[in-house]
C-alpha positions as CSV (number, residue, x, y, z in Angstrom):
1,M,30.1,102.7,16.2
2,R,27.4,99.4,15.9
3,D,25.3,100.0,12.9
4,G,21.7,99.4,14.8
5,I,18.9,101.7,15.4
6,K,20.2,105.3,15.9
7,V,18.8,106.7,19.5
8,L,19.4,110.3,20.6
9,V,18.8,110.9,24.2
10,C,17.8,114.6,25.7
11,G,18.0,115.3,29.2
12,A,20.9,114.3,31.5
13,R,19.3,113.9,34.9
14,F,17.0,111.1,34.1
15,G,18.0,110.6,30.6
16,Q,20.7,108.6,32.1
17,F,18.7,105.7,32.5
18,Y,18.0,105.5,28.4
19,L,21.8,106.3,28.4
20,E,22.5,103.1,30.2
21,A,19.3,101.0,28.3
22,V,20.1,101.7,25.1
23,K,24.2,101.1,25.7
24,S,23.6,97.8,26.9
25,D,21.6,96.9,23.5
26,S,23.3,95.6,21.0
27,R,20.4,96.3,18.6
28,Y,20.7,100.4,19.1
29,E,23.6,102.5,18.6
30,L,23.5,105.7,20.8
31,V,24.5,108.9,18.4
32,G,24.5,111.6,21.1
33,L,23.2,113.4,24.3
34,L,21.1,116.7,23.8
35,A,21.4,118.9,26.8
36,R,22.4,122.5,27.9
37,G,25.6,121.4,28.6
38,S,26.1,121.4,32.7
39,D,28.6,119.7,34.4
40,L,26.5,116.5,34.8
41,A,25.9,116.5,31.2
42,K,29.2,116.7,30.0
43,E,30.4,113.9,32.7
44,C,27.3,111.7,31.4
45,A,28.5,112.4,27.4
46,K,31.9,111.2,28.9
47,R,31.1,108.4,30.8
48,Y,28.7,106.8,27.9
49,H,30.9,108.0,25.1
50,V,29.0,110.0,23.0
51,T,28.7,113.4,21.6
52,L,27.4,116.2,23.7
53,Y,24.6,118.5,22.1
54,T,23.6,121.9,23.0
55,N,21.6,123.0,20.2
56,L,19.1,121.0,17.8
57,D,20.8,122.4,14.6
58,A,23.8,120.5,15.4
59,I,21.7,117.4,15.8
60,P,22.8,114.8,12.8
61,E,19.9,113.9,10.8
62,E,20.2,110.3,10.6
63,V,18.6,109.8,13.8
64,D,16.0,107.0,14.0
65,V,14.6,107.3,17.8
66,V,14.5,110.1,20.4
67,C,14.1,109.9,23.7
68,I,13.1,112.7,25.7
69,A,13.5,112.7,29.6
70,V,13.1,116.5,30.1
71,K,10.2,118.3,31.9
72,T,7.5,118.4,29.6
73,G,5.1,121.6,29.2
74,V,3.0,120.5,32.3
75,L,5.6,120.7,34.7
76,G,7.4,124.3,33.2
77,G,10.5,122.2,31.1
78,A,10.7,122.3,27.1
79,G,10.0,118.4,26.8
80,T,6.8,119.0,24.8
81,E,8.4,121.2,22.1
82,L,11.2,118.8,21.7
83,A,8.9,116.1,21.0
84,V,7.0,118.5,18.7
85,H,10.2,119.1,16.8
86,F,11.7,116.0,16.0
87,L,7.9,114.7,15.2
88,S,8.1,116.9,12.9
89,K,11.3,115.9,11.1
90,G,9.9,112.5,10.9
91,V,11.8,111.1,14.0
92,N,10.0,108.6,16.1
93,V,10.0,110.0,19.9
94,V,9.5,108.4,23.2
95,L,8.4,111.7,25.7
96,E,9.1,110.7,29.5
97,Q,5.7,111.1,31.4
98,P,3.9,113.5,32.7
99,V,2.2,115.0,29.5
100,H,-0.5,117.5,29.7
101,Y,-3.6,116.1,27.7
102,Q,-3.1,118.9,25.2
103,D,-0.1,118.5,24.6
104,L,-0.7,114.6,24.0
105,M,-3.2,115.7,21.2
106,E,-0.5,117.7,19.9
107,C,2.0,115.1,20.0
108,Y,-0.2,112.2,18.2
109,R,-1.6,114.9,15.7
110,V,2.2,115.8,14.8
111,A,3.0,112.0,14.7
112,R,0.2,111.2,12.2
113,K,1.0,113.7,10.3
114,N,4.4,112.6,9.7
115,H,4.1,108.8,9.4
116,V,5.9,108.5,13.0
117,A,5.7,106.9,16.1
118,F,5.2,108.4,19.3
119,H,5.1,106.6,22.6
120,V,4.5,108.2,26.2
121,G,7.6,106.7,28.7
122,N,6.4,105.0,31.7
123,L,8.8,102.8,33.1
124,Y,6.5,102.2,35.9
125,L,4.1,100.0,34.0
126,N,6.8,97.9,32.9
127,L,8.8,97.1,36.1
128,P,8.3,93.3,36.8
129,Q,5.8,93.4,39.4
130,V,3.6,96.2,38.2
131,K,3.0,93.9,34.8
132,R,2.7,90.6,37.1
133,Y,-0.1,92.5,39.1
134,C,-2.1,94.0,36.0
135,N,-2.2,90.9,34.3
136,L,-3.5,88.8,37.5
137,A,-5.9,91.8,38.1
138,G,-7.3,91.3,34.6
139,Q,-8.0,87.3,35.1
140,I,-9.8,88.4,38.4
141,A,-11.9,91.3,36.6
142,E,-12.6,88.1,34.0
143,R,-14.3,86.4,37.2
144,Q,-15.6,88.7,39.2
145,K,-16.9,92.5,39.6
146,I,-13.7,95.0,40.8
147,L,-15.8,96.1,44.2
148,Y,-13.2,98.6,45.1
149,V,-9.7,100.1,44.8
150,N,-7.5,101.2,47.8
151,A,-4.7,103.1,47.0
152,D,-1.4,104.9,49.2
153,V,0.5,107.0,46.1
154,A,2.8,109.8,46.2
155,T,2.1,112.5,44.0
156,Q,5.0,112.6,42.1
157,V,4.0,108.9,40.7
158,S,0.5,110.1,40.2
159,Y,0.4,109.8,36.7
160,P,1.8,106.6,36.3
161,F,-0.6,105.8,39.4
162,V,-3.5,106.8,37.3
163,R,-2.1,105.2,34.0
164,I,-2.2,101.8,36.3
165,L,-5.7,102.7,37.1
166,L,-6.8,102.7,33.4
167,K,-5.2,99.5,33.1
168,L,-7.2,98.2,35.7
169,L,-10.6,99.8,35.2
170,G,-10.8,100.4,32.0
171,K,-11.5,104.0,30.8
172,G,-14.7,104.3,32.8
173,K,-17.6,105.9,31.4
174,K,-18.4,107.8,34.1
175,T,-15.7,109.3,37.1
176,A,-16.8,111.0,40.0
177,W,-14.3,113.0,42.7
178,D,-14.7,113.7,46.4
179,T,-11.9,115.0,48.4
180,I,-11.8,115.7,51.9
181,N,-9.2,118.3,52.6
182,V,-6.7,117.7,55.4
183,Q,-5.1,120.9,56.6
184,E,-2.2,118.6,58.9
185,G,-0.7,115.4,58.1
186,I,1.7,114.0,55.1
187,F,-1.5,112.2,53.3
188,H,-4.9,113.8,51.9
189,N,-7.8,111.5,51.4
190,L,-9.6,111.3,48.1
191,S,-12.0,108.9,46.7
192,L,-13.4,108.6,43.3
193,R,-16.3,106.4,41.5
194,W,-15.2,104.9,38.9
195,D,-18.3,103.3,37.3
196,D,-19.3,100.8,39.8
197,T,-16.0,100.5,41.8
198,Y,-15.0,102.5,45.1
199,V,-11.7,104.2,44.9
200,Q,-10.1,105.2,48.0
201,I,-6.8,107.2,47.6
202,R,-4.2,108.6,50.5
203,A,-1.9,110.8,48.4
204,Q,1.3,112.2,49.8
205,N,1.4,115.8,48.4
206,Q,4.7,116.9,49.2
207,E,7.8,117.7,47.6
208,G,11.4,118.5,49.2
209,N,12.9,121.5,49.0
210,D,16.2,120.5,48.2
211,M,14.8,117.6,45.9
212,A,11.5,116.8,44.8
213,D,11.3,113.7,44.7
214,N,13.6,112.1,47.9
215,C,10.7,113.1,50.5
216,M,8.5,110.6,48.8
217,H,7.5,107.7,51.9
218,L,6.2,105.3,49.4
219,L,5.7,105.0,45.4
220,F,2.5,103.6,45.3
221,Q,0.3,100.5,47.1
222,I,-2.6,99.4,45.5
223,T,-5.3,96.8,46.7
224,L,-7.6,95.7,44.6
225,G,-11.1,93.7,46.1
226,V,-13.4,91.3,44.7
227,N,-15.8,89.7,46.6
228,S,-13.5,86.7,46.8
229,G,-10.7,88.5,48.5
230,S,-8.1,91.1,47.3
231,L,-5.0,91.2,45.4
232,L,-2.4,93.9,47.2
233,L,0.7,95.4,45.6
234,T,3.1,96.7,47.7
235,D,4.9,99.0,46.1
236,A,6.0,99.5,42.3
237,N,9.6,97.3,43.5
238,G,7.7,95.5,45.9
239,F,5.5,92.1,46.6
240,V,2.4,91.0,45.0
241,F,0.3,89.4,47.8
242,W,-3.5,87.3,47.2
243,R,-5.6,88.0,50.5
244,G,-8.4,85.6,50.5
245,R,-11.7,87.1,52.3
246,M,-12.6,85.2,55.4
247,E,-16.3,83.8,54.8
248,I,-17.4,81.0,57.7
249,P,-19.6,78.2,56.1
250,K,-22.9,77.5,57.7
251,L,-22.0,74.9,59.9
252,Q,-23.6,73.4,63.1
253,F,-20.2,73.2,64.5
254,V,-17.9,75.5,63.2
255,P,-14.4,74.4,64.5
256,G,-15.2,70.8,65.1
257,N,-16.7,70.4,61.4
258,L,-14.0,73.3,59.5
259,P,-11.2,70.9,58.6
260,D,-14.0,68.7,56.7
261,S,-15.4,71.5,54.9
262,E,-15.2,71.7,51.3
263,D,-15.9,75.6,51.4
264,V,-13.6,77.6,48.7
265,S,-13.1,80.4,51.2
266,M,-11.8,77.4,53.8
267,T,-9.7,75.9,51.9
268,E,-7.7,78.2,50.2
269,I,-4.5,79.8,51.8
270,A,-5.6,82.3,53.4
271,T,-3.0,85.0,51.8
272,Q,-0.6,84.1,49.2
273,L,2.9,85.3,48.7
274,V,2.6,85.3,44.6
275,S,6.0,87.2,43.4
276,G,8.5,89.9,44.9
277,T,11.6,91.6,44.3
278,K,14.2,91.3,47.2
279,G,17.0,93.4,45.7
280,T,18.6,96.3,47.2
281,Y,17.1,99.8,45.7
282,A,20.9,100.0,44.4
283,E,20.0,96.5,42.5
284,I,16.3,97.4,41.4
285,L,17.3,100.9,39.9
286,N,20.6,99.8,38.0
287,Q,18.4,96.8,36.6
288,D,14.7,96.4,37.2
289,W,14.2,100.3,36.0
290,V,16.9,100.1,32.9
291,S,15.5,97.3,31.6
292,A,12.0,99.1,32.1
293,V,13.0,102.4,30.2
294,L,14.5,99.6,27.7
295,E,11.2,98.4,26.6
296,D,9.7,101.7,26.2
297,V,12.5,102.1,23.6
298,D,11.3,98.5,22.3
299,A,7.8,100.0,22.6
300,V,8.4,103.0,19.9
301,V,10.5,101.0,17.5
302,R,7.9,98.1,17.4
303,M,5.1,100.6,16.9
304,R,7.2,102.1,14.2
305,D,7.5,98.9,12.6
306,A,3.9,97.5,12.6
307,P,2.1,96.7,9.6
308,D,-0.8,98.5,11.1
309,S,1.1,101.4,13.3
310,E,-1.5,104.2,12.7
311,K,-4.1,101.9,14.4
312,I,-1.9,100.7,17.4
313,M,-0.5,104.4,18.2
314,A,-4.7,105.6,18.2
315,K,-5.2,102.5,20.8
316,E,-2.1,103.6,22.9
317,G,-3.4,107.1,22.4
318,A,-7.0,106.9,23.7
319,M,-5.7,105.4,27.4
320,E,-3.3,107.9,27.0
321,L,-5.3,110.6,26.8
322,A,-7.8,109.5,29.9
323,S,-5.2,108.7,31.9
324,A,-4.1,112.5,31.6
325,Q,-7.4,113.7,31.6
326,I,-8.1,112.1,34.7
327,W,-4.5,112.9,36.3
328,K,-5.1,116.4,35.2
329,E,-8.7,116.2,37.5
330,F,-6.8,114.1,40.4
331,M,-4.2,117.2,40.9
332,Q,-6.4,120.2,40.7
333,K,-8.2,118.2,43.4
334,L,-5.4,118.1,45.5
335,G,-4.0,121.6,44.9
336,Y,-0.2,122.9,44.7
337,P,2.3,120.3,46.8
338,T,3.7,121.7,49.9
339,K,7.3,122.4,50.6
340,I,9.1,120.4,53.1
341,A,12.5,120.6,54.5
342,G,14.9,117.4,54.3
343,S,14.9,115.1,57.2
344,H,18.1,115.3,59.2
345,E,17.6,111.8,60.8
346,S,19.3,108.9,59.3
347,F,18.5,105.8,57.4
348,I,18.2,103.2,60.1
349,S,19.3,99.6,58.5
350,F,16.0,97.4,58.9
351,S,18.1,94.4,57.7
352,K,20.1,95.2,61.0
353,L,17.5,95.7,62.8
354,L,15.2,92.3,62.0
355,S,18.5,90.4,62.4
356,E,18.8,91.9,65.6
357,Y,14.8,91.3,66.6
358,R,14.9,87.5,64.9
359,S,18.2,86.9,67.2
360,K,16.4,87.6,70.5
361,A,13.0,86.4,69.8
362,P,11.4,83.5,71.4
363,M,11.9,80.1,69.7
364,A,8.4,80.0,68.7
365,E,8.1,83.1,66.7
366,K,11.7,82.6,65.2
367,Y,10.8,79.5,64.0
368,A,7.4,81.1,62.5
369,M,9.3,84.2,61.0
370,L,11.6,81.6,58.9
371,S,11.7,80.1,55.6
372,E,13.0,77.1,54.2
373,Q,15.1,79.2,51.8
374,E,16.6,81.3,54.9
375,I,17.4,78.0,56.5
376,R,19.2,76.5,53.6
377,E,21.4,79.8,53.4
378,A,22.2,79.2,56.9
379,V,23.1,75.9,57.0
380,D,25.1,76.7,53.4
381,Q,26.9,79.2,55.4
382,M,28.0,77.2,58.4
383,N,28.8,74.5,56.1
384,E,30.9,76.4,54.0
385,A,32.8,78.1,57.0
386,S,33.2,74.5,58.8
387,L,34.7,72.9,55.5
388,I,37.1,75.5,54.1
389,S,38.4,75.3,58.2
390,I,39.5,72.0,57.7
391,L,41.0,72.3,54.0
392,S,42.7,75.9,55.6
393,Y,44.3,73.7,58.3
394,L,45.7,70.8,55.7
395,Q,47.0,74.1,53.8
396,E,48.7,75.0,56.9
397,K,50.4,71.6,57.0
398,G,51.8,72.3,53.5
399,F,48.9,70.2,51.7
400,F,46.8,71.0,48.6
401,L,48.5,74.3,48.0
402,E,49.6,73.8,44.7
403,E,47.0,73.6,42.0
404,G,47.6,70.0,41.2
405,Q,49.0,68.8,44.0
406,Q,48.0,65.2,44.4
407,V,47.9,63.8,48.5
408,S,46.9,60.3,49.5
409,E,45.4,59.8,52.4
410,K,48.6,57.9,54.0
411,D,50.5,61.1,53.1
412,L,48.4,63.2,55.7
413,L,48.2,60.4,57.9
414,M,51.9,59.8,58.6
415,S,52.6,63.8,58.3
416,L,49.9,65.6,60.2
417,P,50.4,65.8,63.9
418,M,47.8,64.1,65.5
419,D,47.0,61.7,68.7
420,P,46.5,58.0,66.7
421,K,43.2,57.7,68.3
422,F,41.8,60.5,65.8
423,E,43.1,59.4,62.8
424,F,39.5,58.2,61.7
425,I,38.3,62.1,61.8
426,I,41.0,63.0,59.0
427,E,39.2,60.2,56.6
428,R,35.9,61.5,57.3
429,W,37.5,65.1,56.5
430,L,38.6,63.7,52.8
431,V,35.3,62.0,52.0
432,V,33.4,65.3,53.2
433,L,35.6,67.6,51.3
434,T,35.0,65.2,48.2
435,Q,31.4,65.4,48.6
436,N,31.4,68.7,48.5
437,E,33.5,68.9,46.1
438,F,36.4,71.1,47.4
439,L,38.5,68.1,46.5
440,G,38.5,66.0,43.7
441,K,39.6,62.3,43.9
442,E,41.6,60.1,41.4
443,G,42.5,56.8,42.5
444,N,43.7,56.9,46.0
445,L,44.8,60.9,45.5
446,Y,43.3,63.7,46.3
447,H,43.6,67.2,44.5
448,R,42.3,70.7,45.2
449,K,39.1,71.9,42.8
450,I,38.8,75.1,44.5
451,R,41.1,78.5,44.9
452,L,42.9,79.2,47.5
453,I,40.9,81.3,49.9
454,T,42.9,83.7,52.1
455,K,42.9,84.0,56.3
456,K,40.6,87.4,55.6
457,E,38.2,85.7,53.0
458,L,37.9,82.7,56.0
459,S,37.2,85.6,58.4
460,Q,34.7,86.8,56.2
461,L,32.8,83.5,55.7
462,W,32.8,83.0,59.5
463,E,31.4,86.0,60.2
464,N,28.2,85.9,57.8
465,A,27.6,82.5,59.0
466,L,28.0,83.7,62.8
467,K,25.5,86.6,62.1
468,L,23.0,84.1,60.1
469,W,23.3,81.2,62.5
470,K,22.1,84.0,65.7
471,E,19.7,85.3,63.9
472,R,18.0,81.7,62.7
473,L,19.3,78.5,64.1
474,G,20.1,79.0,67.7
475,P,22.2,81.1,70.4
476,E,25.1,82.9,69.7
477,S,27.2,80.6,72.2
478,V,26.9,77.7,70.1
479,G,27.6,79.8,66.9
480,H,31.0,80.9,68.9
481,Y,31.4,77.1,69.9
482,F,31.5,75.9,66.4
483,Y,34.0,78.8,65.3
484,E,36.3,78.1,68.7
485,S,36.1,74.3,67.8
486,A,37.5,75.5,63.7
487,S,40.3,78.1,65.3
488,S,41.3,74.9,67.2
489,L,41.8,71.8,65.0
490,A,45.6,71.7,65.7
491,R,45.1,71.4,69.2
492,Q,42.3,69.2,69.5
493,L,44.1,66.7,67.0
494,K,47.6,66.8,68.7
495,G,45.1,66.2,71.9
496,E,46.3,69.6,73.3
497,I,43.2,70.6,74.0
498,K,40.4,68.5,74.7
499,A,36.9,69.0,73.2
500,N,34.9,68.7,76.2
501,Y,36.3,71.5,77.3
502,L,35.6,73.2,74.6
503,L,32.0,72.4,75.1
504,Y,32.5,72.6,78.9
505,P,35.0,75.5,79.4
506,E,35.8,75.6,83.0
507,G,33.2,72.8,83.9
508,R,30.4,74.9,83.0
509,N,27.6,73.6,81.1
510,E,26.0,76.8,79.6
511,I,27.3,76.4,76.0
512,A,25.9,72.2,76.2
513,N,23.0,73.6,77.5
514,D,22.3,76.2,74.6
515,L,23.3,73.3,72.1
516,Y,20.6,70.7,73.3
517,R,17.7,72.5,74.2
518,N,18.4,76.2,72.4
519,T,19.3,75.7,68.7
520,M,16.1,75.7,66.4
521,I,16.0,71.6,65.4
522,A,16.5,70.3,69.0
523,W,13.6,72.9,70.0
524,Y,11.7,71.4,67.6
525,L,12.6,68.2,68.3
526,N,12.2,68.2,72.0
527,Q,8.6,69.8,71.4
528,K,8.4,66.7,69.3
529,I,9.3,64.0,71.8
530,S,7.2,66.5,74.5
531,H,4.3,66.1,72.6
532,G,4.7,62.2,71.6
533,V,5.2,60.9,75.4
534,S,2.3,62.9,76.5
535,G,0.2,61.0,73.9
536,V,1.3,58.0,76.0
537,L,0.4,59.2,79.0
538,E,-2.9,60.1,77.7
539,S,-4.0,56.9,76.7
540,R,-2.2,54.7,79.5
541,E,-2.2,54.7,83.3
542,N,0.8,53.6,85.5
543,V,3.3,55.3,82.7
544,R,6.9,54.0,82.9
545,I,9.4,56.0,80.4
546,L,12.9,55.3,80.5
547,E,15.0,57.8,79.1
548,V,18.8,56.9,78.1
549,G,22.0,59.0,78.1
550,A,19.8,62.1,79.2
551,G,22.5,64.1,80.3
552,T,22.2,67.5,80.9
553,G,18.1,67.1,80.7
554,A,17.6,68.9,77.6
555,T,15.1,66.6,76.3
556,S,13.5,65.6,79.7
557,D,13.0,69.2,80.8
558,V,11.0,70.1,77.8
559,V,9.1,66.4,78.3
560,L,8.3,66.6,82.0
561,R,7.2,70.3,81.9
562,G,5.0,69.4,79.4
563,I,3.7,66.4,81.5
564,R,3.1,68.0,84.2
565,E,1.4,71.1,82.6
566,K,-1.2,69.0,81.4
567,G,-1.7,67.5,84.5
568,L,-0.4,63.8,83.1
569,D,2.2,63.4,86.0
570,R,-0.6,61.7,87.7
571,H,-0.3,58.5,85.6
572,L,3.4,58.3,85.5
573,E,4.5,55.7,87.8
574,E,8.1,56.1,86.9
575,Y,10.6,58.6,85.0
576,C,13.8,56.5,84.9
577,Y,16.6,59.4,84.1
578,T,19.8,57.4,82.8
579,D,23.4,58.1,81.7
580,L,26.9,57.3,82.5
581,S,27.9,60.9,84.4
582,P,26.9,60.5,88.0
583,Y,27.3,64.1,87.5
584,F,24.5,64.8,85.5
585,L,22.3,62.1,87.6
586,M,22.9,64.4,90.8
587,E,22.0,67.6,88.9
588,A,18.6,65.8,87.8
589,R,17.8,65.0,91.4
590,K,17.9,68.1,92.4
591,R,16.1,69.4,89.6
592,Y,13.4,66.8,90.4
593,E,13.7,66.1,94.4
594,D,10.0,66.7,94.9
595,A,9.2,64.3,92.1
596,S,8.6,60.7,93.7
597,W,8.3,59.1,89.9
598,L,12.1,60.2,89.4
599,V,14.6,57.3,89.5
600,T,18.4,58.0,88.0
601,K,20.4,54.8,87.2
602,E,24.4,55.0,85.2
603,V,24.0,53.0,82.1
604,D,26.2,52.2,79.3
605,V,23.5,52.2,76.0
606,N,27.3,50.4,74.4
607,A,26.1,46.9,76.9
608,S,22.7,45.1,77.4
609,V,20.6,47.4,79.7
610,I,19.0,44.8,81.3
611,S,21.9,43.7,82.8
612,Q,22.7,47.1,84.4
613,G,19.4,47.0,86.6
614,I,17.0,47.7,83.5
615,E,13.5,45.7,84.0
616,A,12.7,43.7,80.9
617,H,9.8,44.6,78.9
618,S,8.6,46.9,81.3
619,Y,8.8,50.4,79.7
620,D,6.2,52.1,77.9
621,A,8.4,54.8,76.4
622,I,12.1,54.9,75.5
623,I,13.8,58.0,74.6
624,A,16.7,58.2,73.0
625,A,17.9,62.1,72.4
626,G,21.3,62.3,70.4
627,V,22.3,59.3,71.7
628,I,22.7,56.6,69.5
629,N,25.3,58.7,67.1
630,N,28.3,57.7,69.7
631,V,27.6,54.1,70.1
632,D,30.2,51.6,69.4
633,N,27.3,49.5,67.6
634,T,24.0,50.7,66.6
635,L,22.2,47.6,65.8
636,N,23.0,46.2,69.4
637,T,22.3,49.2,70.9
638,L,18.7,49.3,69.3
639,K,18.5,45.6,70.4
640,Y,18.9,46.2,74.1
641,F,16.3,49.2,73.8
642,S,13.7,46.2,72.5
643,Q,14.3,44.1,75.7
644,C,13.1,46.5,77.9
645,L,10.0,47.9,76.2
646,R,6.8,46.8,76.0
647,E,4.9,44.6,73.6
648,D,2.8,48.2,73.1
649,G,5.7,50.5,73.6
650,V,7.0,53.4,71.9
651,L,10.3,54.7,71.0
652,F,11.2,58.0,70.2
653,I,15.0,58.7,68.6
654,S,16.0,61.5,67.7
655,E,19.6,61.7,65.3
656,A,21.2,63.3,62.6
657,V,20.7,61.7,59.1
658,G,23.6,62.3,57.1
659,E,26.7,63.9,57.8
660,A,26.6,66.9,60.0
661,I,29.7,69.5,59.2
662,Q,29.9,71.2,62.1
663,M,30.1,68.3,64.1
664,L,33.0,67.3,62.1
665,I,34.8,70.4,63.6
666,S,33.7,70.3,67.4
667,Q,31.7,67.1,68.9
668,V,33.6,64.4,66.5
669,F,36.7,64.4,68.7
670,M,34.5,63.4,71.8
671,M,33.6,60.2,69.3
672,Q,35.6,57.0,68.9
673,K,35.4,55.1,65.5
674,A,32.2,53.3,65.0
675,K,31.6,49.1,64.5
676,D,28.7,49.1,62.4
677,A,28.1,50.4,58.8
678,R,29.3,53.7,59.7
679,E,32.5,52.5,59.7
680,N,32.4,50.8,56.3
681,E,31.0,53.9,54.8
682,N,33.5,55.8,56.7
683,Q,30.9,58.3,58.1
684,T,30.0,60.0,61.4
685,F,26.1,59.8,61.1
686,L,23.9,57.0,59.6
687,S,22.0,58.1,56.4
688,K,18.2,58.2,56.9
689,A,18.5,54.9,54.6
690,K,20.6,53.0,56.9
691,W,18.5,54.0,60.1
692,L,15.8,52.5,58.6
693,E,17.4,49.3,57.7
694,A,18.6,49.0,61.3
695,F,15.2,49.8,62.4
696,E,13.7,47.2,60.8
697,R,16.6,44.5,61.5
698,A,16.5,45.2,65.3
699,G,12.5,44.3,65.2
700,F,11.2,48.0,65.0
701,M,8.8,49.5,62.7
702,L,8.0,53.0,61.6
703,E,5.3,55.1,63.0
704,E,6.6,58.7,62.4
705,C,9.2,60.8,61.0
706,L,9.5,64.4,61.3
707,P,10.6,66.7,59.9
708,Q,9.1,65.8,56.5
709,K,10.7,66.3,53.7
710,D,8.5,69.1,52.6
711,H,9.3,70.1,56.3
712,K,11.2,73.8,55.8
713,L,13.7,72.4,59.2
714,Y,14.5,69.2,56.8
715,P,17.9,71.0,55.2
716,L,18.6,70.7,59.2
717,Q,19.3,67.1,58.6
718,Q,18.0,66.1,61.8
719,V,15.1,64.0,62.8
720,L,12.7,62.5,65.1
721,F,12.2,58.5,64.4
722,V,8.7,57.4,66.2
723,L,9.3,53.5,66.3
724,K,7.2,50.8,67.7
725,P,8.2,46.8,68.1
726,L,7.2,44.4,65.4
727,T,4.2,42.4,66.9
728,G,3.8,38.6,67.4
729,N,6.7,36.9,66.0
730,G,8.2,40.3,65.5
731,I,9.0,40.3,68.7
732,L,12.7,40.4,69.6
733,K,13.9,37.7,72.5
734,D,16.8,38.6,75.3
735,E,18.7,35.9,73.4
736,D,18.4,37.9,69.5
737,T,21.0,40.5,71.1
738,K,23.6,37.8,72.9
């Protein structure tokens, strides 16, 4: 046995939390369990490797602390008698609440007489969110008067709830109860005047026939209000929020002048999440509750060892006695709890319900519900599944199977069955696998840095990735497109299946439409482009717009819908819809057959657009959405754009910044090896720094880049660049691109 503070636990039901807490801390030595000898008690003693005592006489004398988790006298149990017994023997005691006022008086009297410590166990006061809430409430109360407290509470935890009220409001010189009796319904309404603070309580006064606590709809929820707002604790294991009170300042023009207002009520964030617990109940009970119980054991030991032990106990006792007195009045007002039958309804999984809701929600609502952390999690899951799929393919071909096995790029290129035009993809794979530390590199040789992943684990990775993708980032069809692409790496490399077929199965464009229109980032970028183009039309007449690589019209349709909805098409002289595919141009003419301003042209952005019939320096805006990443030379293409843009024109470019992992298993097979900075750095997409360098060299200045670094969509690594030509001598001449 450990040579520590010797602790005895009484009670095998809630006592399990004390057993777990004491056993987990090396300062304490668990000497036994006192119980009636039930099967549960025997199992507890066996589980925690302690002696089970069934009578007081058998307990060893060297016990330092007794933790009593047995019903006290007020609930018809022997907890109070046990506490008095051990205190009279000179043993320090933790007694679990609730405790009757008179029983508390007796326990404190016996403790003082025998110079030992007595502490009421109340884990709820030690829970992280409750402590944080009470501490914040204390700081608020130092600055403003507490006007009201509104609370919902289950009467099973009414004692700790009242104890929390005392922490929030103090002992109170004058309290007055009123009650509104409700004959039917789950909650009873009570009101209390606590000095000058109004307290409104809705109490669930019910017990389950089978298990008393299993009918609780909540533990407690508390709102504390002051003039500036209210502090909300959603539950003992929940979240803490601050909700500011809205007070509109006295302004002559309220909407127009509010942005310049310095009034605190207008400049503070309306609702602020302070903190919260995201664990499951299993995790909360196993971790937070055990830790909270341990704090009560620590408290009685600190009290025992303190030089002014009796003074500390007296101060704590005054609060406990006040709490017990108010609790007694509270329960007298409510009366006996109503016995109810347990529900036969099975629990719903709200996580699944919410996932389904978010998956089906309109994009604007889905966007509003997402946090940056959730987006990062979804991106990381998709990236991991994609990278493991690449590594799994290489392992299927005999590479990176053995720990320490070294492989060169040449080994792979010589051994893997593939179309030679895809050799650059193997190079890209090695780069990203190394950057993400799936592979290590020494000289020209690569080796595996992670353990082998089984097919079953890879399948689970994709299942998780697809769930988060559908819920947060885009349509299910696009997620499955990436999965099918990952499952077809061998066939894609050999040219047995064309990447175009996976994106356009049997010639259908539903997946492509979803990819370019309905993913979270595509939706966001298209909205921003639409807003920017509308801004150009609002300030000009006879506007000419050129879109290059318009494809399925994913961006065009959003832009033109925005123009029409705002009535700006009256300013539109021409919308030049260009692509290399005659099919896409034909479909665009069908969609906009009534539009006199629509012009369609076949244009290759790898060549001078002027030489293909695009008029020089004649366009007010150029749109290039996801187009430039597949050109031969980025700089040349940018210069081609500058040739046809007016001096005061605007260029909208949406592109990936940095390597998009899921593209390296899918659309990369539609691409060719670049002949610009990407070739030197072996990348599919330019970094943001390289983009900015290319813009400057091509004669453009950056006006705006969205989303910015602090935006929640930034982890998706796709941005909109809004550019304007350099003025004066900076304007490029046509011959600069020759």
